[in-house]
C-alpha positions, 0 to 999 in steps of 0.5 A: 753832171760834168762841170763845163768850164770852157765852152765854145758853140758854133764859133766862127772867125773870118779875117777878110776872105780867110775863114780861120774858124768855121763853126766849131763846138768845144767843151773842157770840163773841170779836172780835164786835160784837153788837147787842141791839135792841128797843123799851122793855120788850122785855127788853134791860135785863133781859138785861144785868142778868142778865149782870151778876149784878144780877138772877137769871134765873127759869130758864135759864142765862147764862155769861161765859167759861164761868163762870155769871153767878151767880159774881162771877168771871165779871164780873172782866174785864167793862167796863160802860157803863150808860145815863144814867151819872153821875160826881161833878162834883168829880172831873176826868176823870183822877181819875174814871178813876183811881177806876174803875180802882182799884175794878176792881182795876187796878194803880196803875202800870198806870193811870198808863200807861193813863189818858193813852192812854184819854183820848187815844182818846176825845178828852179829853186836853185836858180831863184836868184839868177837873172833870166838872161842866163836861163836856157830855153827849157828853163824859160819854159819852166818859168813861164809855166810857173808864171801861168800858175802864180795867181792860183788860176782854175783854168789854164790855157797852155801853148806848147808847154813842153817846147824846148824842154829835155825829156826829164823836164817834159815828164816833170811838166806832164806830172805837174799838169796832171796833178793840176787837173786832179785838183780840179783845174780845166786845162787846154793844151795847144801843141804840135807834139802829138806824143806829148798830147797822147801821154798827157791829155784825156781828150783831144780835138783835131782842127782841120781848115777851121773845123773839128775833123775829129774829137774824143778820148785818146782811146776812142780815136786810136782804137785802143779800147778793144779789137772791136773798136779797132775794127770800126775806127771813128776817124777817117784814115785810121788803120783797120783792126791790127793784131800782133800774133806770135805762133808756131809753126808758121809756114807759107801754107798757113800764111796762104790760108790766112790771106785767102780770108782777106787778111793782111800779113806781115812778118816782123821780128819773129811775130806776125802783124795781121790786118783783119776786118773784125774780131770774128775775122781774127778768131777765124785765123786762130781756128785755122792755126789750131786746125793745122796743129799750131800753137798760139803764144800771143795775140794782142790788138795793135794800138794806133798812135795819135800820130797815125790818126793825125796823119791819116786825117791830113794825108791826101786820099791818093797818097802812098802810105808811109814806110811801115804803114800797115793801113 
């Protein structure tokens, strides 16, 4: 059975006349990287604040390791990286981690061992004795991640962990977080960087107006598992089934035959993008191609991105599709 580490049930938060959270349910398992997504004002920060005991829910329950978040003991093994964090500029990287480690209750002898290891993991070893005021934004972000890990927590709450980090650094942080998840940590990532979430997390929840508008694995939300999944998107606003076809010869009479079945056709860089109802529909198009003596070279489902799903959820129903949008 999965080990549920972070749990929220019917969580609701009202600030006077503003409902920040409207009854959300959320679970994060041990060994899982979970992404919490949504535009500004969707309720992401409020959720994290409740989990950290920084604000109280109006109603509902939230627990970490089965301990109510109202109990400070629930946060003893939690590492937190806030967005836009700052460190005293006069401290060196090593001193910063020492201060945070001691505040978290870590044994000084353990810190002597752990701090050099952490600085190595976030690629700051050469900067260990340099004052933080000389660090770039990306370096401060790396140091913040090390500070969240310094007391060896088994739960991580991370707000925009790759913000301001260059592409190489983002890859290194992704690798580090995935290694931490494999070691059994439950990791909740709050981010606007959809491409990073798609590369990093196994499951996500998208908040809209204080409610969970969509949740599931990346594969289930983007419809990447199979043509059948693409044909039956689980998220309102997600594209229909789309396939990339490379075939020859392709002339206007063949395309007209395809369109007669209700298929959408677009030529792109030597191949066809087909928008179809389901797998049977695309198979019927292949039959028509072969009936004319054509040869099929390639046929593959087109994966929607997490950004496609996200935009589809928040686009007004009567809005014009974005340029290049096939939905």
